[in-house]
C-alpha positions in Angstrom: 0.0 0.0 0.0 1.2 3.5 -0.8 1.3 5.8 2.2 1.7 9.5 2.9 2.1 11.6 6.0 0.2 14.9 6.5 1.7 17.8 8.5 -0.6 20.6 9.6 1.3 23.8 10.5 0.1 27.2 11.8 3.3 28.9 12.9 7.1 29.2 12.2 7.9 27.1 15.2 5.4 24.4 14.3 7.0 24.3 10.8 10.4 23.5 12.4 8.8 20.7 14.4 7.1 19.4 11.3 10.5 19.2 9.5 11.9 17.3 12.4 9.0 14.9 12.5 9.3 14.4 8.7 12.8 13.1 9.3 11.8 10.9 12.3 8.8 9.2 10.7 9.2 6.3 8.2 7.0 7.5 5.3 8.7 10.2 3.2 5.9 11.1 0.9 4.6 14.2 2.6 1.7 16.6 2.4 1.8 20.1 4.1 -1.3 21.9 5.2 -0.3 25.5 5.9 -2.8 27.6 7.9 -1.9 31.2 6.9 -3.7 32.9 9.8 -0.6 34.3 11.5 0.0 38.0 10.8 2.8 40.4 10.4 6.3 39.1 11.1 5.0 35.6 12.0 3.4 35.1 8.6 6.5 36.5 6.8 8.8 34.1 8.7 6.5 31.2 7.9 6.3 31.8 4.2 10.1 32.3 4.0 10.7 29.0 5.8 8.5 26.9 3.5 10.3 25.1 0.8 8.5 23.3 -2.0 11.4 20.8 -2.1 10.3 19.4 1.3 6.8 18.6 0.3 5.0 16.6 -2.4 1.8 18.6 -2.0 1.1 21.9 -0.3 -2.4 23.1 0.7 -2.9 26.7 2.0 -5.8 27.4 4.3 -7.0 30.8 5.4 -8.4 31.4 8.9 -11.6 33.2 7.8 -15.1 31.5 7.7 -13.9 28.2 9.1 -17.2 26.4 8.7 -16.9 26.9 4.9 -13.2 26.8 4.2 -12.4 23.7 6.3 -14.9 21.4 4.6 -13.7 22.7 1.3 -10.1 21.7 2.2 -11.3 18.3 3.4 -13.0 17.6 0.1 -9.9 18.8 -1.8 -7.6 16.8 0.4 -9.6 13.6 0.1 -9.8 14.0 -3.6 -6.1 14.4 -3.9 -5.4 11.3 -1.8 -7.7 9.3 -4.0 -6.1 10.6 -7.2 -2.6 9.8 -6.1 -3.6 6.5 -4.6 -2.2 7.1 -1.1 -3.4 6.4 2.4 -2.5 8.6 5.3 -0.2 6.8 7.7 0.7 9.7 10.1 -1.3 12.9 10.6 1.0 15.3 12.4 -0.2 18.5 14.1 0.0 20.8 17.1 -2.8 22.5 19.1 -4.7 19.5 20.5 -7.9 21.5 21.1 -8.1 23.2 17.7 -11.7 22.7 16.4 -10.5 23.0 12.8 -7.7 20.4 13.1 -9.9 18.0 14.9 -12.6 18.4 12.3 -10.0 17.5 9.6 -8.8 14.5 11.7 -12.4 13.4 11.9 -12.9 13.5 8.1 -9.6 12.4 6.7 -8.8 8.7 7.3 -5.4 8.2 8.9 -3.7 5.5 11.0 -1.6 7.3 13.5 -2.2 10.9 14.9 1.2 12.5 15.8 1.1 15.5 18.1 4.1 17.9 17.9 5.0 21.0 19.9 3.3 24.4 19.7 5.9 25.9 22.0 5.2 25.6 25.7 1.5 25.2 25.0 2.3 21.5 24.8 2.9 21.4 28.5 -0.6 22.7 29.2 -2.3 20.5 26.6 -0.5 17.4 27.9 -1.4 18.1 31.5 -5.0 19.0 30.7 -5.9 16.6 27.9 -3.3 14.2 26.5 -2.1 12.6 29.8 -5.7 11.8 30.7 -6.5 10.6 27.1 -9.3 13.1 26.8 -10.7 13.6 23.3 -11.5 17.1 22.2 -15.2 17.5 21.4 -17.4 20.5 20.7 -21.0 20.4 19.4 -23.0 23.4 18.0 -26.3 22.7 16.4 -26.2 25.3 13.7 -22.6 24.9 12.8 -22.9 21.1 12.8 -26.0 21.3 10.5 -24.0 23.5 8.0 -21.1 21.0 8.1 -23.5 18.1 7.4 -25.0 20.0 4.5 -21.5 20.2 3.0 -20.9 16.5 3.5 -18.6 16.9 6.5 -19.0 14.9 9.7 -19.2 17.1 12.8 -17.1 16.4 15.8 -18.6 13.7 18.0 -17.5 11.8 21.1 -15.1 9.1 20.0 -12.5 6.9 21.7 -8.9 8.0 22.2 -6.7 6.6 19.4 -4.4 4.0 21.0 -1.7 4.7 18.4 -1.5 8.4 19.4 2.1 9.5 19.3 3.8 12.4 21.2 6.7 14.0 19.3 8.2 16.5 21.7 11.3 18.3 22.9 9.8 18.1 26.4 10.2 15.1 28.7 7.1 13.4 30.2 8.3 10.8 32.8 4.7 9.7 33.5 3.8 9.3 29.8 2.0 6.1 29.0 1.7 6.9 25.3 4.1 6.3 22.4 6.7 9.0 22.7 9.5 10.2 20.3 12.0 12.8 21.4 12.5 15.9 19.2 16.2 16.6 19.6 16.2 19.1 16.7 19.0 17.0 15.2 17.9 17.7 11.6 17.9 21.4 12.2 21.4 21.3 13.7 22.7 19.1 10.9 21.3 21.5 8.3 23.6 24.2 9.6 26.8 22.1 10.0 26.4 21.3 13.7 27.2 24.9 14.6 28.0 25.3 18.3 26.0 28.1 19.9 28.0 28.2 23.1 31.1 30.4 23.3 32.4 31.5 26.7 33.6 34.7 25.0 30.3 35.4 23.3 27.6 38.0 24.3 24.8 37.3 26.7 21.4 36.9 25.0 18.2 38.1 26.4 15.1 36.5 24.9 12.1 38.9 24.6 8.5 38.2 25.6 5.4 38.8 23.6 2.3 40.9 24.6 4.2 43.3 26.7 2.0 46.2 27.8 -1.2 44.5 26.7 -4.2 44.3 28.9 -3.6 42.0 31.9 -0.1 41.3 30.7 3.3 42.4 31.9 3.5 46.3 32.0 6.2 47.9 30.0 7.9 49.5 33.0 8.2 46.2 34.8 9.7 44.6 31.6 12.2 47.4 31.2 13.3 47.0 34.8 13.9 43.3 34.2 16.2 44.1 31.3 18.1 46.6 33.5 18.5 44.0 36.2 19.8 41.4 33.6 22.3 43.9 32.3 23.6 44.6 35.8 24.2 40.8 36.3 26.4 40.4 33.2 30.2 40.8 33.5 30.2 43.1 30.4 27.2 45.1 31.6 25.6 44.5 28.2 23.2 42.1 26.5 22.1 41.2 23.0 18.3 41.5 23.0 16.2 39.3 20.7 12.6 40.6 20.4 9.4 38.5 20.3 7.9 38.7 16.8 4.8 40.4 18.2 6.8 43.2 20.0 5.3 46.7 19.3 7.3 49.6 18.0 6.8 51.6 21.2 8.4 48.7 23.3 11.1 48.4 20.7 12.0 52.1 21.0 12.1 51.9 24.8 14.4 48.9 24.9 16.7 50.2 22.1 17.3 53.3 24.2 18.7 51.3 27.2 22.4 51.6 27.6 24.1 48.2 27.2 21.4 46.8 24.9 22.3 45.6 21.4 19.0 45.1 19.7 19.0 42.2 17.2 16.0 42.3 14.9 15.5 38.7 14.0 14.2 37.9 10.6 13.6 34.2 11.3 12.7 32.0 14.3 15.5 32.4 16.7 16.6 28.8 16.4 17.2 29.4 12.7 18.5 32.9 13.1 21.2 31.8 15.4 22.3 28.7 13.4 22.1 30.3 10.0 24.1 33.4 11.1 26.6 31.4 13.2 25.8 33.4 16.3 27.3 32.4 19.6 26.4 33.2 23.2 28.0 32.9 26.6 24.7 32.7 28.4 20.9 32.8 27.6 18.6 34.8 29.9 14.8 34.5 29.5 11.6 34.2 31.4 8.9 31.7 30.2 10.1 31.0 26.7 10.3 27.9 24.4 13.8 29.1 23.4 15.1 28.0 26.8 14.3 24.4 25.8 15.2 24.5 22.1 18.6 26.1 22.7 19.5 23.6 25.4 18.7 20.8 22.8 20.8 22.5 20.2 23.7 23.4 22.6 23.7 21.3 25.9 26.7 23.3 27.3 25.0 26.7 26.9 24.4 28.2 30.4 20.8 29.4 31.0 19.4 31.9 33.4 15.6 31.6 34.0 13.7 34.6 35.2 10.9 33.2 37.5 7.8 35.3 38.1 4.8 34.9 40.3 3.2 31.7 38.9 -0.5 32.7 38.9 -1.4 30.7 35.8 -1.1 27.0 34.9 1.3 27.6 32.0 3.9 29.3 34.1 3.6 26.6 36.8 4.2 23.8 34.2 7.1 25.6 32.5 8.8 26.0 35.8 8.2 22.4 36.7 9.7 21.2 33.4 12.7 23.5 33.9 13.3 22.1 37.4 12.8 18.5 36.2 15.1 18.8 33.2 17.7 20.9 35.0 18.3 23.1 32.0 18.8 26.3 34.0 21.9 26.7 36.1 20.7 30.0 37.5 17.3 31.2 38.5 16.4 34.8 39.2 13.2 35.6 41.2 11.6 38.6 39.5 11.2 41.5 42.0 8.0 42.8 40.4 4.7 41.2 40.1 3.5 41.6 36.5 -0.1 41.4 37.5 0.0 44.3 39.9 
């Protein structure tokens, strides 16, 4: 039987994980579904990462009017599978509780669902759903009727697939499911096994997203954290890498701080660092996926974790994973409470 694997991607980081899964899984005929709902820099990065050479088929899916566009994609995808005479062996995706992804899973026959990381959201979805083998389900009468009218099966209660596979850079000691570690070995090999750690290199500070947004960390608190990080470095300077969602006003404020070298990344930081042969003597960051990815790429790289008041589940789980894995050799307790 001729098989194919499907990879559903919504962000630049997910695309990197999809490429790693593509190397780890046995079937090399590959179909990419690219949800182009990200905006601004994220969408630009995603489009620049995608290479037609990696995929036998590429489907692009917009985020608007999901009840119409998703069934249309399902019909097109099933028609393509029939025309090329292939059966889906692995369906790979992130975002366990995505209605759209689960609808496609429910309407495209496949053997093995493979869940890859969507950053640290994986820790939350594993703890809340995957560990307990909960199947995502949502029923809405009008929406379900419209789906049926288009020949699409709505989401219904169904058993957890016993072949479900977790492909992750995180460790899950209590995992009872099939697990494959994502070591990012393919990414590292693509850039000649470049070593990120250099004792003489600059100290990198990894920026956070949503600074200054409602109920998120205030700008003045964030700037104070950067000042404190600079004060702790021997050179009294840092190289600052912004989150792709950083606003221009936050950028201006950070750029004006003495001791800050602002590095405007054009790619996901993992690719940015490897492609440009960057090196660092230390990585400083609060709750960031980069803490984990960089430790995979460079196990000797020292890491400083900025720990805040853990008033939400995601922060609690990230801290627990940092403690379990021992990736941080230094932990700084933030002096300011971002929620105050």
